N, C-alpha and C positions, 0 to 999 in steps of 0.2 A: 551640156547635152541640151539639144534645141527641143521645142514642144512637139515638134513632128516625130523626133527620134524617141520621145517618151511614149507617145501613142503606139508607135511600131512595136516597141518592147511591150506594152501591155497586152497588144494583140497576139504577140508570139506566145507569152506565157499562158493565155486564155486557151489557145489553139493546142499547144502541147499538153495541157490539163485534160482537155476534152478527148484527145487522141488516145491518151493513157487510161481513161475511164472504163473503156469496155474490158480491157486486160485486167484492170484492178477489180471490178465487179465479178468477172469470171473467177479470179483466185479468191475472192471474198466467199463467193458461193461455194467453191470447192472447200475452203476452210470449214464453213459451217456443216457441209456434208460430212466431212471427216471428224469434226467435233460431235456430231450428232450420232456418230457411230453406226454400225450395221448389226444385223441380226441374223440368225439362223437357228435351225432345230433339227433334232432327230429323235426317233422312237425305236426302240428295240424291244423284243420279247425273248426271253431265254427260258428253256425247259430245264427244270431241276428236280432232283429227288431228294428226299431226306431232308436234314437241317441245312439251311443256308447260311454261309459265312460270307457276310457283305462287307467290304471296306470301300468307302467312297470319300473323295477328297476334291476340293476345288479352291481357287485362290481367292475369288472375291465374289463368288455366287452365294445363292442360298441352297439349302438342302432340305428337302422334305420327304420323308419315309414313312409309309403307312402299310397296315396290314391288308393283304390280299387273299387270294386263294391258293392252296397247295399246288405244287409242281409247276409254278411259272414265277418268273421275276419281270417286272416291267419297268423299263428304264426311259424316262422322257427328259431329254436335254433341251435348254434353251441357251443359245450361243450368243454372245455379246462382245463386240469388237469395240474397244475403247479409243480414244484419241492418242495418236502417236505422230509426232511431226516427222519422225523418220521413216514412216511407213505410208505409202500410197492407199488410196481406196482400192486399187487393184489388189494390193498385197492382202489387205483385210478381207477381201471377197474371196481371194484364192484360199486363204487359210480357213475361213468359214466353210467353204465348199469341201476342202479335204476333211475337216472334222465331221461334217454331215455324211460323208460318204464312208469315213473310217472312224467312228466314234472311239473315244479313249474306254473301252470295255474290254475286260480280260476274263475269261471264264476257265476253270478247271473243275469240272464236275460241279459240287455245290459251292465251291470258292470262287467269288466274283470280286474282282477289283474294278472300281470306275473312277475316272478322272485323272489318269496319269497321262499328260500330254507329252509330246514326243520332243518338245522345245526347238522345232524347226523355225527358220525364219519366217515371219508373219504371225506367229503364235504369241508374241508379246502383247501384252495388254487385252488378251482373249479372257473372257471368264465365262463359267458354264453354270447355270443354275440347274439343279436336279430335283425331279420328282420321280420317286422310285417305289414301287408296290412289291412288297415281298410275302412269302407264306409266313403265318404267324410264328411258326418255330424258327426263328433267325437268330444269329448272332451278328450284331451290328457295330461297326466303328465309322464314325462321320466326323470328318475334319475339315475346317474352312479357315482360310487366312482372315477373312472379314465376310460378314454376312449372317443372317439368322439361320437357325435350324428348328425344325419340327419333326418329332418322331413320336409315332403313337400305334399302339395295338402289338407290341413285340412281346412274345414270350421267350424271352432269352437275354443274356447280357448285352447290355448297350453302352458304349463309350461315345460321348459327343464332345467335342472340343471346337471352339473358334476363338481366334485372336480377338475379335471385337463384334459383338452382336448378341442378340438374345437367344436363349434356348428354351423351347417349350416341349415337354414330355407329358405323354398321356397314356395310361393304361399299360405301364410297362412291368411285366411279370417276371423280373430277373434283376441280377446286380445291375447297378445303375452308376455310371461315373459322367458327370457333367463339369466341364471347365470352360471358363470365358475369361479373356483378359478385362473386358469391360462390358457389361450387359447384365440384364436380369436373367434369372433361371426361375422357371414356373414348371411345377411338376405335380401331377394330379394322378390318382389311381396307381400310385406306385406300391409294389409288393416285392421286397427284397432289401439286399444291402444298398447304401447309398452313399456317394461321395460327391458334394457339389461345392465348386469354388468358383468365385468371380473376384477380379481385382477391384471393381466397383460396380455396384448394383444390387438389386433386392433379390433375396431367395425366398421363394414361397413353395412349400412342399405339403402335399396331402396324400396319405396313404397308410400303409401298415408295415410296420418293421418286421422283417424275417432276419435280420443281420445288423451289422454296426451301421450307424449313420454318422457321417462327418460333414458339417456344413461350415463354410466360412466365407466371409466377404471382407474386402479391405473397408469399404464404407456402403452402408445400406442396411435396411431392416430385414430381420429373419422372422417369418412366420411358418410354424409348423402346426399341422392338423392331423391328429391321431384318433383312433377309436377310444371310446371311453373306458375299454378295459384294457389300455395299452399298459405295458410295463418296460421300464427303461430306467437306466443309469445315468443321470443327467451331469454334465460339466458344461456350464454355459458362461460366456464371458462377452462383455461389450466394453469397448474402451469409454464411449459416451453414450448414455441410454440406460434404460431399465431391462431387467429380466422379469418376465410374467410367465407363471406356471399355472394353468387352470386345472390342475390335478392335486388330490392329497399327496403330499410328499414328505418323506423322512429325510431331514437334511443332515448332511455330514456334520458332526459336532453339535447337532440339535439346534444351532442358530444359523441366521443368515448373516455372514460377516460383512457382505457389502451388497448393495442394489446392482452392482455391476458383475458380480461373481456369485454363481449358484451353483452348489454341488449337492447332489442328494438321489433319493432313490424313489420312483414310482411304482407302485404295485410290486411284482416280483422282480423288477430290475433285470429282466432278462437279457435286453439288448443295450449296448454303450450308445449313448446319444451326446455327441460333441458338437458344441456351436459356438462359433467365434465371430465378431464383428468388430472392426475397429471404431466405427461411429454409426449408431443406429440401435433399434430396439431388438430383443429377442422375445419372441411370444409364441408360447406352446399351449395348445387348447385342442 
C-alpha cells in the first residue's frame, strides 16, 4: 500500500466515525433517559364508616401508614419506572399514565385493598411507594418485596412484612406481627401481643405487654424496654453474646446455667416473653 493510499484510508475512517457520532450520542442520551427512569403520582380519598380493614402491598417501594381522622382514608402513591432494555420510554410513560388514571385501589365498604397491579405489558419494573392515612380504629396488613415500612398510631391488629428493609412501628395498640428477611425492627409505644422476626438485623422494642411476646433474629442484638412493674415469664437464648435482665428475677432451678440461656420469672410472670438471637446480646430493662 502506497503512502497516498494510507492517508486515504485514515481519512475514510475519521469521516465514518464522525458521521456515526450523532446517532451514537442520541442513543446514549436515550439510554440515560431510560436508566434514569420516569415518575408519576396519584392521590385518592375514600369515604368509610366503622373499622377499616386495609391490605396494602408493593413490590419494591416503601409503605408509610399513619393515623388520621375517622370517616376517610387518604392514599398517596408515587410511581417509579425502572430501567428495562425491553421497554421503551413510551411504554413506561403509557404504563405510568394508566396507573395514574386507574390506581390499584379496590374498596368494598370498609375493606380496602391497595397495590394489586394488573400485570399488563409495560408494568414490569414499575414500583409504587405509598403514604396512607387511616382512621385510628383500623386493621392493617402491609407487605413489600423490598423497601422500608413505617406504621404509627393504629388501634387495631397490625401485620407488617418485607423481604428486605427496615420496619418502624410507633404507638400500636393491638396485636402486632413484624417480619423482615433482612433489616432492623424498631417498635415503640407497643401495647398488645407481639411477634417480631428478622433474618439479620437488630430488634428494639419499647412498650407494655398485654399478651405473649416472641422476638427472634438470626444475627443482631435484641433490646427490650418494659415498665418497672412488668411481669413476665422469660426464656432467652443467644448463640454468642450475653443475656442481661434489669429486673429482680426468680430463676428456673435457682441458678443461671449459662450466660447464653436464661429462664425465669419476673413479677407475677403474667405473660410469656421469648427471645432468640443467633449472634448478639439480649438486654431487657
